[in-house]
C-alpha positions in Angstrom: -2.1 -41.8 47.1 1.5 -41.7 48.3 4.4 -42.1 46.0 5.3 -45.4 47.7 1.7 -46.7 47.5 1.6 -45.8 43.8 4.9 -47.6 43.2 3.6 -50.7 45.0 0.4 -50.7 43.0 2.5 -50.4 39.7 4.8 -53.3 40.6 1.8 -55.4 41.6 0.1 -54.7 38.3 3.3 -55.5 36.3 3.7 -58.8 38.3 0.1 -59.6 37.6 0.5 -59.0 33.9 3.8 -61.2 33.8 2.0 -64.1 35.5 -1.0 -63.8 33.2 1.0 -64.8 30.1 -1.0 -62.3 28.0 0.2 -59.6 25.8 0.5 -56.2 27.2 -2.3 -55.0 24.8 -4.6 -57.8 25.9 -3.9 -57.3 29.6 -4.6 -53.6 29.4 -7.8 -54.1 27.4 -9.1 -56.6 29.9 -8.3 -54.5 32.9 -9.4 -51.2 31.6 -5.8 -49.7 31.7 -4.6 -47.1 29.3 -1.8 -48.7 27.2 0.4 -45.7 27.3 0.3 -45.5 31.1 1.0 -49.2 31.4 4.1 -48.9 29.1 5.2 -46.0 31.2 4.9 -48.1 34.4 6.6 -51.0 32.7 9.5 -48.9 31.6 9.8 -47.5 35.1 9.7 -51.0 36.7 12.7 -52.0 34.6 14.6 -48.9 35.6 13.9 -49.6 39.3 14.9 -53.3 38.8 18.3 -52.2 37.4 19.0 -50.1 40.5 17.4 -52.3 43.2 17.7 -55.7 41.6 21.3 -56.3 42.7 22.4 -59.0 45.0 23.5 -58.0 48.5 26.0 -59.7 50.8 24.7 -61.3 53.9 27.0 -60.8 56.8 27.2 -64.3 58.5 28.8 -62.8 61.6 25.8 -60.6 62.3 24.2 -61.3 65.6 20.7 -60.9 64.2 19.6 -64.1 62.6 16.5 -62.8 60.8 16.2 -61.8 57.2 13.2 -60.0 55.6 12.4 -60.7 51.9 10.2 -58.0 50.2 8.6 -58.9 47.0 7.7 -56.2 44.4 4.0 -56.8 45.0 4.5 -55.7 48.7 4.6 -59.1 50.4 7.0 -59.3 53.2 8.4 -62.6 54.6 10.6 -62.6 57.7 12.7 -65.8 58.3 15.8 -67.1 60.1 19.0 -67.0 57.9 18.3 -70.4 56.5 20.1 -69.7 53.1 18.5 -72.7 51.4 15.0 -71.5 52.2 16.0 -67.9 51.4 17.2 -69.1 48.0 13.9 -70.9 47.2 11.9 -67.9 48.3 13.9 -65.6 46.0 13.3 -68.0 43.0 9.5 -67.9 43.6 9.3 -64.4 42.2 
């Protein structure tokens, strides 16, 4: 498994846990995940978020009018630069 595929799997699992509303221990137990491994992935996801979770400026003068939103679980959405829609999509996650 490539490094990028492993990272995507890790982020997907963390997102699934967050949406479940369960404790980390209960989630790990129900999904057959080693708790130490889960906590390692969780700590790494927080580090990644600190680096990549910053806002970026959107250049309105740019000729290209398409923006791509990439969620941590790997879902990609391409849309025109409708800032209202873009804002709603960001809040979904």
